[in-house]
BABANU-295380 format. One record per residue (C-alpha): residue in one letter; x, z, y. Coordinates in nm, 3 decimals, decimal comma, padded with zeros to 5 digits. Example, Ala and Ser with C-alpha at 12.3 -4.5 7.8 and 13.67 -1.06 7.14 Angstrom:
! residues 2
<site residu="a" u="01,230" w="00,780" v="-00,450"/>
<site residu="s" u="01,367" w="00,714" v="-00,106"/>
END
This chain:
! residues 195
<site residu="m" u="23,829" w="-04,311" v="-09,521"/>
<site residu="f" u="23,833" w="-03,958" v="-09,662"/>
<site residu="q" u="24,178" w="-03,796" v="-09,675"/>
<site residu="v" u="24,280" w="-03,494" v="-09,880"/>
<site residu="r" u="24,596" w="-03,287" v="-09,869"/>
<site residu="i" u="24,674" w="-03,057" v="-10,162"/>
<site residu="h" u="24,919" w="-02,767" v="-10,127"/>
<site residu="g" u="25,060" w="-02,566" v="-10,414"/>
<site residu="r" u="25,376" w="-02,483" v="-10,600"/>
<site residu="g" u="25,572" w="-02,678" v="-10,856"/>
<site residu="g" u="25,413" w="-02,635" v="-11,199"/>
<site residu="q" u="25,057" w="-02,577" v="-11,071"/>
<site residu="g" u="24,938" w="-02,933" v="-11,127"/>
<site residu="v" u="24,933" w="-03,039" v="-10,761"/>
<site residu="v" u="25,037" w="-03,399" v="-10,836"/>
<site residu="s" u="24,807" w="-03,422" v="-11,140"/>
<site residu="g" u="24,521" w="-03,291" v="-10,926"/>
<site residu="a" u="24,567" w="-03,568" v="-10,669"/>
<site residu="e" u="24,585" w="-03,827" v="-10,947"/>
<site residu="l" u="24,268" w="-03,695" v="-11,114"/>
<site residu="l" u="24,087" w="-03,704" v="-10,780"/>
<site residu="s" u="24,187" w="-04,065" v="-10,720"/>
<site residu="v" u="24,084" w="-04,165" v="-11,074"/>
<site residu="a" u="23,745" w="-03,996" v="-11,029"/>
<site residu="a" u="23,688" w="-04,193" v="-10,707"/>
<site residu="f" u="23,804" w="-04,514" v="-10,873"/>
<site residu="l" u="23,558" w="-04,456" v="-11,159"/>
<site residu="e" u="23,284" w="-04,451" v="-10,894"/>
<site residu="g" u="23,387" w="-04,795" v="-10,772"/>
<site residu="r" u="23,587" w="-04,691" v="-10,469"/>
<site residu="y" u="23,946" w="-04,747" v="-10,366"/>
<site residu="a" u="24,178" w="-04,450" v="-10,397"/>
<site residu="q" u="24,545" w="-04,364" v="-10,377"/>
<site residu="a" u="24,736" w="-04,052" v="-10,470"/>
<site residu="f" u="25,100" w="-03,965" v="-10,414"/>
<site residu="p" u="25,320" w="-03,654" v="-10,390"/>
<site residu="s" u="25,566" w="-03,516" v="-10,139"/>
<site residu="f" u="25,843" w="-03,303" v="-10,282"/>
<site residu="g" u="26,095" w="-03,078" v="-10,112"/>
<site residu="s" u="26,310" w="-02,926" v="-10,379"/>
<site residu="e" u="26,181" w="-03,036" v="-10,717"/>
<site residu="r" u="26,181" w="-02,705" v="-10,899"/>
<site residu="m" u="25,919" w="-02,476" v="-11,049"/>
<site residu="g" u="25,761" w="-02,256" v="-10,786"/>
<site residu="a" u="25,879" w="-02,457" v="-10,485"/>
<site residu="p" u="25,612" w="-02,563" v="-10,232"/>
<site residu="v" u="25,468" w="-02,905" v="-10,319"/>
<site residu="m" u="25,219" w="-03,130" v="-10,141"/>
<site residu="a" u="25,019" w="-03,422" v="-10,272"/>
<site residu="f" u="24,782" w="-03,655" v="-10,094"/>
<site residu="c" u="24,473" w="-03,851" v="-10,186"/>
<site residu="r" u="24,276" w="-04,108" v="-09,991"/>
<site residu="i" u="23,931" w="-04,238" v="-10,086"/>
<site residu="d" u="23,758" w="-04,533" v="-09,923"/>
<site residu="v" u="23,512" w="-04,815" v="-09,985"/>
<site residu="r" u="23,774" w="-05,064" v="-09,862"/>
<site residu="e" u="24,127" w="-05,133" v="-09,974"/>
<site residu="i" u="24,369" w="-04,868" v="-09,848"/>
<site residu="r" u="24,679" w="-05,000" v="-09,677"/>
<site residu="l" u="24,819" w="-04,675" v="-09,537"/>
<site residu="r" u="25,120" w="-04,534" v="-09,719"/>
<site residu="e" u="25,226" w="-04,241" v="-09,503"/>
<site residu="p" u="25,152" w="-03,874" v="-09,577"/>
<site residu="v" u="24,812" w="-03,738" v="-09,475"/>
<site residu="m" u="24,868" w="-03,568" v="-09,141"/>
<site residu="q" u="24,500" w="-03,522" v="-09,044"/>
<site residu="p" u="24,313" w="-03,435" v="-09,363"/>
<site residu="d" u="23,939" w="-03,421" v="-09,398"/>
<site residu="a" u="23,989" w="-03,162" v="-09,672"/>
<site residu="l" u="24,258" w="-02,916" v="-09,773"/>
<site residu="i" u="24,294" w="-02,789" v="-10,128"/>
<site residu="i" u="24,521" w="-02,484" v="-10,140"/>
<site residu="q" u="24,622" w="-02,403" v="-10,496"/>
<site residu="d" u="24,842" w="-02,104" v="-10,414"/>
<site residu="p" u="24,733" w="-01,844" v="-10,155"/>
<site residu="t" u="25,090" w="-01,713" v="-10,123"/>
<site residu="l" u="25,159" w="-02,026" v="-09,919"/>
<site residu="l" u="24,922" w="-01,906" v="-09,646"/>
<site residu="h" u="25,199" w="-01,722" v="-09,464"/>
<site residu="q" u="25,490" w="-01,949" v="-09,560"/>
<site residu="v" u="25,375" w="-02,302" v="-09,475"/>
<site residu="d" u="25,164" w="-02,441" v="-09,188"/>
<site residu="l" u="24,886" w="-02,542" v="-09,426"/>
<site residu="f" u="24,616" w="-02,605" v="-09,167"/>
<site residu="n" u="24,813" w="-02,841" v="-08,943"/>
<site residu="g" u="24,600" w="-03,141" v="-08,848"/>
<site residu="l" u="24,277" w="-03,013" v="-09,006"/>
<site residu="p" u="23,978" w="-03,053" v="-08,771"/>
<site residu="t" u="23,709" w="-02,786" v="-08,755"/>
<site residu="e" u="23,473" w="-03,030" v="-08,933"/>
<site residu="g" u="23,712" w="-03,026" v="-09,229"/>
<site residu="f" u="23,676" w="-02,866" v="-09,570"/>
<site residu="i" u="23,898" w="-02,585" v="-09,701"/>
<site residu="l" u="23,913" w="-02,501" v="-10,072"/>
<site residu="l" u="24,131" w="-02,203" v="-10,150"/>
<site residu="n" u="24,232" w="-02,063" v="-10,488"/>
<site residu="s" u="24,169" w="-01,692" v="-10,444"/>
<site residu="t" u="23,953" w="-01,407" v="-10,569"/>
<site residu="r" u="23,941" w="-01,285" v="-10,207"/>
<site residu="s" u="23,729" w="-01,411" v="-09,917"/>
<site residu="f" u="23,867" w="-01,578" v="-09,606"/>
<site residu="d" u="23,803" w="-01,247" v="-09,422"/>
<site residu="e" u="23,996" w="-01,048" v="-09,683"/>
<site residu="l" u="24,284" w="-01,296" v="-09,654"/>
<site residu="g" u="24,306" w="-01,238" v="-09,278"/>
<site residu="l" u="24,169" w="-01,584" v="-09,192"/>
<site residu="a" u="23,835" w="-01,481" v="-09,041"/>
<site residu="q" u="23,937" w="-01,564" v="-08,685"/>
<site residu="f" u="24,089" w="-01,899" v="-08,783"/>
<site residu="v" u="23,789" w="-02,020" v="-08,988"/>
<site residu="g" u="23,539" w="-01,889" v="-08,732"/>
<site residu="g" u="23,505" w="-02,238" v="-08,582"/>
<site residu="f" u="23,445" w="-02,405" v="-08,921"/>
<site residu="r" u="23,108" w="-02,469" v="-09,080"/>
<site residu="p" u="23,062" w="-02,199" v="-09,350"/>
<site residu="e" u="22,935" w="-02,453" v="-09,606"/>
<site residu="r" u="23,269" w="-02,633" v="-09,581"/>
<site residu="l" u="23,472" w="-02,326" v="-09,677"/>
<site residu="c" u="23,523" w="-02,221" v="-10,036"/>
<site residu="t" u="23,736" w="-01,959" v="-10,207"/>
<site residu="l" u="23,734" w="-01,989" v="-10,583"/>
<site residu="p" u="23,912" w="-01,788" v="-10,856"/>
<site residu="a" u="24,054" w="-02,114" v="-10,993"/>
<site residu="t" u="24,353" w="-01,959" v="-11,170"/>
<site residu="e" u="24,127" w="-01,712" v="-11,351"/>
<site residu="i" u="23,887" w="-01,991" v="-11,451"/>
<site residu="a" u="24,177" w="-02,199" v="-11,583"/>
<site residu="l" u="24,318" w="-01,903" v="-11,779"/>
<site residu="k" u="23,975" w="-01,833" v="-11,930"/>
<site residu="h" u="23,912" w="-02,189" v="-12,049"/>
<site residu="v" u="24,253" w="-02,357" v="-12,080"/>
<site residu="g" u="24,480" w="-02,058" v="-12,139"/>
<site residu="r" u="24,720" w="-02,161" v="-11,861"/>
<site residu="p" u="24,728" w="-02,063" v="-11,490"/>
<site residu="v" u="24,684" w="-02,419" v="-11,361"/>
<site residu="p" u="24,415" w="-02,417" v="-11,088"/>
<site residu="n" u="24,394" w="-02,791" v="-11,015"/>
<site residu="v" u="24,092" w="-02,885" v="-11,229"/>
<site residu="p" u="23,866" w="-02,600" v="-11,114"/>
<site residu="l" u="23,953" w="-02,679" v="-10,752"/>
<site residu="l" u="23,871" w="-03,049" v="-10,802"/>
<site residu="a" u="23,530" w="-02,954" v="-10,939"/>
<site residu="a" u="23,475" w="-02,728" v="-10,637"/>
<site residu="f" u="23,583" w="-03,019" v="-10,415"/>
<site residu="a" u="23,312" w="-03,232" v="-10,578"/>
<site residu="a" u="23,054" w="-02,958" v="-10,522"/>
<site residu="i" u="23,117" w="-02,889" v="-10,154"/>
<site residu="t" u="23,221" w="-03,231" v="-10,020"/>
<site residu="g" u="22,995" w="-03,465" v="-10,218"/>
<site residu="q" u="23,280" w="-03,720" v="-10,212"/>
<site residu="i" u="23,284" w="-03,747" v="-10,592"/>
<site residu="r" u="23,047" w="-03,645" v="-10,869"/>
<site residu="q" u="23,115" w="-03,373" v="-11,124"/>
<site residu="e" u="23,063" w="-03,633" v="-11,400"/>
<site residu="s" u="23,345" w="-03,845" v="-11,255"/>
<site residu="v" u="23,579" w="-03,546" v="-11,254"/>
<site residu="a" u="23,495" w="-03,484" v="-11,622"/>
<site residu="k" u="23,549" w="-03,850" v="-11,708"/>
<site residu="a" u="23,887" w="-03,855" v="-11,528"/>
<site residu="i" u="23,990" w="-03,541" v="-11,721"/>
<site residu="r" u="23,891" w="-03,700" v="-12,052"/>
<site residu="e" u="24,095" w="-04,010" v="-11,968"/>
<site residu="k" u="24,407" w="-03,806" v="-11,882"/>
<site residu="f" u="24,420" w="-03,540" v="-12,152"/>
<site residu="p" u="24,393" w="-03,536" v="-12,534"/>
<site residu="s" u="24,041" w="-03,443" v="-12,646"/>
<site residu="a" u="24,090" w="-03,072" v="-12,727"/>
<site residu="i" u="24,269" w="-03,005" v="-12,397"/>
<site residu="a" u="24,027" w="-03,228" v="-12,209"/>
<site residu="e" u="23,721" w="-03,037" v="-12,328"/>
<site residu="k" u="23,876" w="-02,704" v="-12,226"/>
<site residu="n" u="23,944" w="-02,849" v="-11,879"/>
<site residu="v" u="23,591" w="-02,991" v="-11,858"/>
<site residu="a" u="23,457" w="-02,642" v="-11,937"/>
<site residu="a" u="23,673" w="-02,499" v="-11,656"/>
<site residu="a" u="23,549" w="-02,773" v="-11,420"/>
<site residu="t" u="23,186" w="-02,706" v="-11,514"/>
<site residu="e" u="23,215" w="-02,333" v="-11,437"/>
<site residu="a" u="23,399" w="-02,400" v="-11,109"/>
<site residu="y" u="23,140" w="-02,659" v="-11,002"/>
<site residu="a" u="22,858" w="-02,411" v="-11,068"/>
<site residu="l" u="23,035" w="-02,133" v="-10,872"/>
<site residu="a" u="23,111" w="-02,359" v="-10,575"/>
<site residu="s" u="22,755" w="-02,496" v="-10,576"/>
<site residu="k" u="22,616" w="-02,143" v="-10,572"/>
<site residu="g" u="22,846" w="-02,054" v="-10,280"/>
<site residu="l" u="22,733" w="-02,367" v="-10,098"/>
<site residu="e" u="22,367" w="-02,272" v="-10,144"/>
<site residu="t" u="22,440" w="-01,925" v="-10,007"/>
<site residu="a" u="22,627" w="-02,065" v="-09,705"/>
<site residu="n" u="22,345" w="-02,311" v="-09,632"/>
<site residu="a" u="22,084" w="-02,034" v="-09,660"/>
<site residu="q" u="22,278" w="-01,816" v="-09,415"/>
<site residu="a" u="22,310" w="-02,108" v="-09,173"/>
<site residu="d" u="21,930" w="-02,157" v="-09,166"/>
END
C-alpha cells in the first residue's frame, strides 16, 4: 500500500487534491481512498488530507501516520506544523516553492533522503499562469506522478476532466502538463547527479 499525506491551508484544494489522486489511481484499476482531517474549518487554517493506493481492497480508516509521500502545498507550514512526522528517509517530498530545500533551511533534514525523491515546484505560479487562481493542488499531483511513478500523467488528466467543467478542466490539464515536465526534468537531473 502506498500512503500519501497532503498538507496545506483551507482554500488551497487540499481535499480536492486527495480526491483527484484517488480517482486517478482508481482509473488505473487500483483501490484508493481519500479523506480529509480538519482542525478549524476556515480559509487559511492548516488542513490535512490523506490518500491510500493499493492493488487490494483498503480496510484502514485511520489517518496516515507513516506516509510514503508528503505533498506540502504551503511552505509557510514548514515552521508551524510537524509536517515530516512519520516520513521515512525512503519517502518522497513534494513542496510548493520557488526555492530549493537548501534555501528553505531544510538541507540538513533532507540530507538522508534520495535526491530523486525530493521535489520543489512553483505550483502556485503554475496554477496562476494556467488557471488564474493560486490553487497548487493539480500541479503538485502531476509532479507526484512524475517522481513517484504511482500514477500516470494521463490518469491525472482524466481525473481532472471528470471533476471539472471542460474549460476549467483544460486549464488545469495545461497546468498539470507543465508541472509534470518540470518535475520530470528535475528527476532526470537528480538521477544524473546520483550516477
